[in-house]
C-alpha positions in Angstrom: 127.2 96.2 37.7 130.4 97.5 36.1 131.3 98.2 32.5 134.6 98.2 30.7 135.8 98.8 27.1 136.2 95.7 25.0 137.5 96.6 21.5 138.4 93.9 19.0 139.4 93.5 15.3 136.6 92.7 12.9 136.9 90.4 10.0 137.5 93.3 7.7 140.5 94.4 9.7 138.7 97.4 11.3 138.8 98.1 15.0 135.3 97.5 16.4 134.3 99.3 19.6 132.6 97.3 22.3 131.4 97.6 25.9 131.4 94.6 28.2 128.8 94.9 31.0 129.9 92.7 33.9 128.0 91.4 36.9 129.1 92.3 40.4 128.7 88.7 41.5 129.1 85.3 40.0 128.8 85.0 36.2 125.9 82.8 35.1 126.9 83.0 31.4 128.3 85.3 28.7 126.0 87.0 26.2 126.6 88.9 23.0 124.0 91.7 22.1 123.7 92.7 18.4 122.0 96.1 18.0 119.4 97.2 15.5 120.1 98.5 11.9 121.9 101.9 11.9 121.8 101.9 15.8 124.9 101.7 18.0 125.9 99.9 21.2 124.8 103.0 23.1 121.2 102.9 21.8 118.5 102.6 24.5 117.6 99.0 23.8 121.3 97.8 23.5 122.5 99.6 26.7 119.4 98.9 28.8 119.0 95.2 27.9 122.7 94.6 28.2 123.0 96.3 31.6 119.9 94.5 32.9 121.3 91.2 31.8 124.6 92.0 33.6 122.6 92.8 36.7 121.1 89.3 36.4 124.5 87.6 36.2 125.3 87.6 32.5 128.5 89.2 31.3 127.2 90.9 28.2 129.2 92.3 25.2 127.5 95.0 23.0 129.5 96.5 20.2 129.2 98.9 17.2 128.9 97.1 13.8 131.4 98.2 11.1 131.0 101.9 10.2 128.7 102.7 13.1 129.3 104.4 16.4 132.9 104.3 17.3 133.9 101.4 15.1 136.1 101.7 12.1 135.2 101.3 8.5 132.6 102.9 6.3 128.9 102.2 6.7 128.5 102.5 2.9 130.7 99.4 2.6 128.8 97.4 5.2 126.4 94.5 4.4 124.3 92.0 6.2 127.0 89.4 5.6 129.5 91.8 7.1 127.3 92.1 10.2 127.2 88.3 10.6 131.0 88.3 10.3 131.3 91.0 12.9 129.3 88.8 15.3 131.6 85.9 14.6 134.7 88.2 15.3 133.1 89.4 18.6 132.6 85.7 19.6 136.2 84.9 18.7 137.4 87.8 20.8 135.3 86.7 23.8 136.6 83.2 23.4 140.2 84.4 23.3 139.6 86.4 26.4 138.4 83.3 28.3 134.8 84.2 28.3 133.1 82.2 25.5 129.7 83.4 24.4 126.9 81.0 25.4 123.9 83.3 24.6 123.2 85.4 21.5 120.7 88.3 21.7 119.8 90.4 18.7 117.5 93.3 18.2 115.7 94.0 14.9 118.1 93.4 12.1 120.6 92.4 14.7 118.2 89.6 15.6 118.3 88.4 12.0 122.1 88.6 12.2 122.4 86.4 15.3 120.1 83.9 13.7 122.5 83.7 10.8 125.7 83.7 12.9 124.5 81.2 15.6 125.4 78.1 13.5 129.0 79.2 13.2 129.7 79.7 16.9 129.9 76.2 18.5 129.7 77.4 22.1 126.4 79.2 21.7 123.8 77.3 23.6 120.7 79.6 23.1 119.5 82.4 20.8 117.0 85.2 21.6 115.6 87.8 19.1 113.8 91.0 19.8 111.5 92.5 17.0 113.5 90.6 14.3 112.4 90.4 10.7 111.9 87.0 9.2 112.7 88.1 5.6 115.7 90.2 5.0 113.9 91.9 2.1 112.0 93.7 4.8 115.0 96.0 5.2 114.5 97.5 1.8 111.3 99.1 3.0 113.2 101.1 5.5 115.1 103.0 2.8 114.0 106.1 1.0 115.2 106.6 -2.5 115.9 102.9 -2.9 115.3 103.2 -6.7 118.0 105.8 -7.1 120.3 103.6 -5.1 119.7 100.6 -7.4 120.0 102.7 -10.5 123.1 104.7 -9.6 124.8 102.0 -7.5 125.4 104.5 -4.7 123.2 107.2 -3.1 122.4 109.0 0.1 119.3 107.4 1.6 117.2 108.3 4.6 116.7 105.6 7.2 114.5 106.5 10.1 114.9 110.2 9.2 118.7 110.0 9.3 120.9 110.3 6.2 123.3 107.4 5.3 125.5 106.8 2.3 124.8 103.4 0.9 125.9 101.3 -2.0 123.9 98.8 -4.0 126.0 96.0 -2.7 124.0 96.1 0.5 120.7 95.4 -1.3 122.3 92.7 -3.5 123.7 91.0 -0.4 120.3 90.8 1.3 119.0 88.7 -1.6 121.8 86.2 -1.2 120.6 85.0 2.2 118.1 82.2 2.7 117.1 83.2 6.2 114.3 80.8 6.6 116.5 77.8 5.8 119.0 79.0 8.4 116.2 79.3 11.0 115.0 75.8 10.2 118.5 74.4 10.6 119.4 76.4 13.7 119.1 73.4 16.1 119.5 75.6 19.1 116.9 76.8 21.6 115.2 79.9 20.3 113.3 82.6 22.1 111.3 85.1 20.0 110.2 88.4 21.6 108.0 90.7 19.6 105.5 93.5 20.2 102.1 93.0 18.5 102.0 96.7 17.8 105.5 97.0 16.4 105.1 99.5 13.5 108.6 98.9 12.1 108.8 95.1 12.0 105.3 93.7 12.0 104.2 90.9 14.3 103.8 88.5 11.3 107.6 88.3 11.3 107.5 86.6 14.7 105.0 84.1 13.4 107.1 83.3 10.4 110.3 82.8 12.5 108.4 80.6 15.0 106.9 78.4 12.2 110.3 78.0 10.5 112.2 77.1 13.7 112.3 73.7 15.2 111.8 72.9 18.9 112.7 74.0 21.5 111.3 77.4 20.6 109.4 79.9 22.6 107.5 83.2 21.9 106.8 86.0 24.3 104.6 89.0 23.5 105.9 92.4 24.4 102.4 93.8 24.7 102.4 97.5 24.1 106.2 98.0 23.8 107.5 100.0 20.8 110.1 98.6 18.4 113.1 100.4 20.0 112.1 99.5 23.6 112.3 103.2 24.6 110.6 102.6 27.9 113.0 101.3 30.5 110.5 98.9 32.0 110.2 97.2 28.6 114.0 96.7 28.3 114.0 95.3 31.9 111.2 92.9 31.2 113.0 91.7 28.1 116.2 91.1 30.0 114.4 89.2 32.8 112.6 87.0 30.4 115.8 86.2 28.4 117.7 85.5 31.6 115.1 83.2 33.0 114.6 81.4 29.8 118.3 81.0 29.0 119.1 79.6 32.4 117.3 76.3 31.3 119.9 75.8 28.6 123.1 77.2 30.0 125.4 75.3 32.4 125.2 76.3 36.0 128.4 78.3 36.6 127.3 80.1 39.7 129.9 80.0 42.5 128.9 79.5 46.1 129.3 82.3 48.6 132.8 81.9 50.1 134.9 83.6 52.8 137.3 84.7 50.0 134.6 87.0 48.4 134.1 90.6 49.4 132.0 91.5 52.4 131.0 94.9 50.7 127.4 95.5 50.0 126.8 97.7 47.0 123.7 99.9 46.6 123.2 101.8 43.3 120.4 104.0 42.1 118.6 102.6 39.1 117.1 106.0 37.9 113.6 104.6 38.1 111.0 106.2 40.4 112.0 108.2 43.4 113.7 105.6 45.6 114.5 102.4 43.6 118.0 101.1 44.1 119.8 97.9 43.1 121.4 96.0 45.9 124.3 93.6 45.4 125.0 91.4 48.4 126.5 88.0 48.7 126.6 87.5 44.9 122.9 88.1 44.4 121.1 91.2 43.0 117.7 92.6 44.0 115.8 95.8 44.1 115.0 97.9 47.2 112.3 100.5 47.2 109.4 102.2 49.0 105.7 101.6 48.6 103.7 103.6 46.0 101.8 105.3 48.7 104.9 107.3 49.7 106.2 107.9 46.2 108.0 104.6 45.5 107.4 101.9 42.9 106.9 99.1 45.4 109.5 97.0 43.5 111.3 95.6 46.5 111.8 95.5 50.3 112.2 98.8 52.1 115.4 99.6 54.0 113.8 98.7 57.3 112.6 95.4 55.8 116.2 94.6 55.0 117.3 95.4 58.6 114.5 93.2 59.9 115.5 90.5 57.5 119.1 90.6 58.8 117.9 90.2 62.4 115.5 87.3 61.4 118.1 85.5 59.4 120.8 85.8 62.1 118.3 84.5 64.7 117.3 81.5 62.7 120.9 80.6 62.0 122.0 81.0 65.6 119.1 78.8 66.9 119.9 76.1 64.4 123.5 76.0 65.3 122.7 75.9 69.0 120.1 73.2 68.6 122.5 71.1 66.6 125.3 71.5 69.2 123.0 70.5 72.0 121.2 67.7 70.1 117.8 69.4 70.6 114.8 68.0 68.7 114.3 71.3 66.8 112.7 70.5 63.4 112.3 74.0 62.0 112.6 77.6 63.0 110.4 80.4 61.6 111.2 84.0 62.6 108.9 87.0 62.0 110.3 90.5 62.6 108.7 93.9 62.2 109.9 97.4 62.9 108.0 100.3 64.6 108.6 103.6 66.3 107.7 104.5 69.9 107.6 108.3 70.2 108.7 109.5 73.6 110.5 106.3 74.5 114.2 105.5 74.4 115.2 103.8 72.3 112.4 104.9 69.9 113.0 102.1 67.4 111.4 98.7 68.3 112.0 95.4 66.4 109.3 93.0 67.4 110.4 89.4 66.9 108.3 86.3 67.1 109.6 82.7 67.0 107.9 79.5 65.9 109.9 76.5 67.1 108.7 73.2 65.7 109.7 69.9 67.2 109.3 67.7 70.3 110.9 70.4 72.6 110.3 70.6 76.3 109.2 73.8 78.0 112.7 74.3 79.3 114.2 73.9 75.8 111.7 76.4 74.4 112.8 78.9 77.0 116.5 78.3 76.4 116.1 78.9 72.7 114.3 82.2 73.3 117.2 83.2 75.5 119.7 82.2 72.8 117.8 84.3 70.2 118.4 87.3 72.4 122.1 86.7 72.0 122.5 86.4 68.2 125.2 88.7 66.8 122.8 91.0 64.8 120.6 91.3 67.9 123.6 92.4 69.9 124.6 94.9 67.2 121.2 96.5 67.1 120.9 96.5 70.9 124.2 98.1 71.6 124.3 100.4 68.7 127.1 100.8 66.1 129.4 103.5 64.9 129.0 104.6 61.3 131.9 106.1 59.4 131.1 108.0 56.2 133.6 109.2 53.5 133.5 109.8 49.8 135.0 107.2 47.4 135.1 103.4 47.1 135.1 101.2 50.2 138.4 99.3 50.8 137.6 95.6 51.2 140.5 95.2 53.6 138.7 97.1 56.3 135.5 95.0 56.0 134.9 91.7 57.7 134.9 88.7 55.4 131.6 86.7 55.0 130.9 84.4 57.9 133.1 86.3 60.4 130.4 86.2 63.1 129.9 82.4 62.8 132.5 81.9 65.5 130.3 83.9 67.9 127.4 81.6 67.2 129.7 78.6 67.7 130.6 79.9 71.2 126.9 80.2 71.9 126.3 76.6 70.9 129.0 75.5 73.3 127.7 77.5 76.2 125.7 75.9 79.0 
């Protein structure tokens, strides 16, 4: 996953600061994340959910609303209508950049804002909200000294223990929105995520949004998560649910693995547990880890599992190509591989491989396929050993073999006697 700055002009003429989190592989869709009230694009929920969506293939824009974070303008002049306009301006900028937004995701009041904005962005195919209020009047309860604000027209109020200068226009604007009618007229797939124990926006808000919305609509409980999704696992869960749900409504834009793509495999620490890393290989993303018994989270295959998988995959591909070239009646190949150590022996590492060859094969054909398995490219690499060169910095793709480079070696095997 990589991130780059994506600033754009808001409807009020102010420069709005954004971050575009990009997948390393094919893009499944483009999402826009609207953060919670008085938060920023760098808040835990915004950054974690956005990055997790990017790791799952969604190019995701998160930005600071007017007057917040690094965006221009005064927060005192902001309003809910202004936030809705900011979302529209962000969608316009994404469209102009050739990456139209197909998925809107909003957290808390940002969730209410995406519900209001969705009808004005034609390319949006699906909407997801996280801990969103059903009634905008709910926001008033977050203010301290709201009576002073209403009486004087402007006051410093405390929101979540932080001081903000506000004007009465913000409160008056909230009353001008019929949010439930908007939800009823949304006519786009809606996913509602809410924690039953949310102490900021009660779970009854999720029920009201769900009842107001038309199908297709879905609700997912966030169990014991807090409103701000401060635990990384909660943000990751939210992203996984949204990505899986949204894939039903978004066009399939994934590109097949080609020889023109990079042959570089990327492994990046996630910051979770002692060993967990995110692997990007061949346009897909997955986690690698170690078992809990040795200090890991058990969230993915171990490094030696991956080496064994490489041997098994290469073996199956090689046997299939050989059988096809020789017109052998091989119906299916199953390869099981395991790694072990043999103290005192050379080499000490042993990969045990077992083949299951299905089909009306003769004994001679079985034996020949076993011999061919011994000659698959990964087998030969492991058996002969390999040089490893280590240096600091990025890996130059020009020195790395392109995907599929060893297929020619398999073809030669299929043509052998």
